[in-house]
N, C-alpha and C positions, 0 to 999 in steps of 0.2 A: 790387363790392354783396355784401355780406351777406344770408347764409340762415340761415333758424332749421332746427336738426336736431332731432328727434323721437323721443323715448325708444321704442320695442315695447312696447307695449304689457302683454305678456307679462315684461317686465323691468325694472321700472319702477325708476328711480336713488329711491336714501335722502337725501342731502345733496346733489346736482349739482342744481342748478335749471334751466339753461339749456345748451343749447352752439350754439355760431353757426359759422359758416365762411363766407370769403371765400374765392376762386379767382380770380385776374387773368392773366392771358393776358398775360403783355409782348411778345414776340417769338412767331412761326408755331413755336417747338421752346423756351418757354420759360415755365413754369406758375408764380407763389408764390402759394400757398397759406395762411391763415391760420386757426386755429381756438383758440375761445376758450369756456372753460368757466368758466359761474360758478357759485358756492357752496360746499361743500367744494374742497379741492383736491384731485386724483384722488391716489389710491397710484400713484407715481413708480418707474420702473425702474431702477437704480442706470444712472449716466453710464457710457459706455462710446467705443468710439474707432467713428466712423461708417461701419460695416461692415453688408454685404448680410448678413442673417436670415430665416431661416423663422420660422414660427410668432409673429410678433410680434402678431397678434389675439388672444393668449391673457391678454395684459396692456394694460393702457391703451394704446390705439393709437391711431393717426388715419389715414383710410384714402382712397383717389381711386380711382374705376373712371371708366374713357372708354369706350366704344365709337365707332365711326364709321357711322354712315347704308347704307353700305354691304357690309350682313354681320351675322354673329352672331359673330366676334370680338370680343373686348376687352382691357382692358390693365388693371390693377390695381397701385399702388401700396400702401407700408403706411409710415408716419412714426411711429417711437418716439421719445417723452420722453430716454432714452439718446441718442439718437440714431443708432441703426441703423435702417435699411430693409430693402424689398424692392420686387420689382419683377418680376411675372409677365405674361404674355400668356397668352391663352385663345383657343382656335377656336371654342367657340361657349361655351353655359353649363354652366362646371364642364367646361368638357372641353378637351382637350391642352395643360394648364397647362406651362407650363414660365420661367425664367427670361429676364425681358427684358433685354436687353442695354445697357447705358445709355454717354454719352459720359462723363458727369462723376456721380462719387457725389454725391445730393444735399445741401443746406447745409440745416439741422434745426438751431432755435434752440429751445430751450421757457426760460421764463422764470415761477417763480411769482409771485403775487399781492401787490401792495404798495398800502395804505389801501382795499383794499377789491377793486379791480380783479379783472381774471380770468386765471383760467392760460391764460399761450399757448402756441402754438408755430405753428411758421412752419417753410413747408418752402421752398425755392428747387430749382428741377426742372428740370435741362436734358434734356431725351430726342428724339427721331428722329420729334416728330410729319409729319404730313403739310403742308404750306405749301396752303391755302386749303382744308383739312377742318373741318366741322362734327361735332364730339362730342355725341353722350345723354351725359351725366356721370350718379352717384352721388360726395355726399359724407356720409362716414362716419365714428364714434367708437365706439369700445368704450371704454368708461372703468370703471375696479375702485377703488371709492371705498376708503379707508383698513380699516373696516373688512371686507372682501368683495364686498360687495356691486359685479355687475356690471350694467351697464344697455348696451344696444343704438342706438344714434341714427344715424338717414337722415334720407336728405329724404322718401326715401317710406318704407314695408316692405309686402311680399306677406302673406296671410295664413300663421299656422303662424308656427315656429320664425327670431328672425332669418336672415335671407339676403340679405346685401348684394350677393348675384351676381345675384341674378334680375332678368331685366329688367324687370322692373315698377318699380321702384326706382330707371332710369337716366331723371328727370324731370327734368332741367334739360337746357339746351338750351347750350353752351358755343361762341358761334358762333367760325368760322374768322379765323385772323389772317394777316395779309395780309406774307409776305416777311420775312427777320430781318435 
C-alpha cells in the first residue's frame, strides 16, 4: 500500500509537490521500501559504495522507524540515494542509541525520473526482525532541494521542530509476517 507523507508545516518544500512511500513485508525479516518524490528532483548526494555511514539525515535521506508493541525500544533505518545506509537501535525515545547489527547490507537503488515520473528510491532490507511481531511504524524523508530548501516529510508530525523519533509519529501498524 502506498502512503502519502506530509511535510512539516514549519519547513515547507519549494518545488517538491508530494512524497509517497510504500512498505512491503516480504518475509518475517525482509522489508521492501519504495519512496517517490514528485515535482523537482532532490539534491542528490554523490554516489558511493553501499557502506554504513552516520549523519545521512543532513542531506536527502529516506527513513524507516519500527517499534514493537512491547516496550519503548525502536529501530531506525536511513537510506541515502548515494547508496550509503545506517541502522540504529534505541532503548527508548532518543535513549540508548547504538548501531544495529545487520545480516546483509541493504540494497538501495535510486532512479531519476523519466517522462515526468517521480524520483524513486527503493531499499531492500534484510534484518533480524521478530517472527510474528507487529510494529508501529513511521516512514519519513528529509528532502534537500537544489536551491538549499530542506523539507521534512513523515506520516505524522508532533508539535514543534521536526522529530521523526517522537512516539506520536509512529502511526502506521505494520502487520506481522508469518515464517521465513
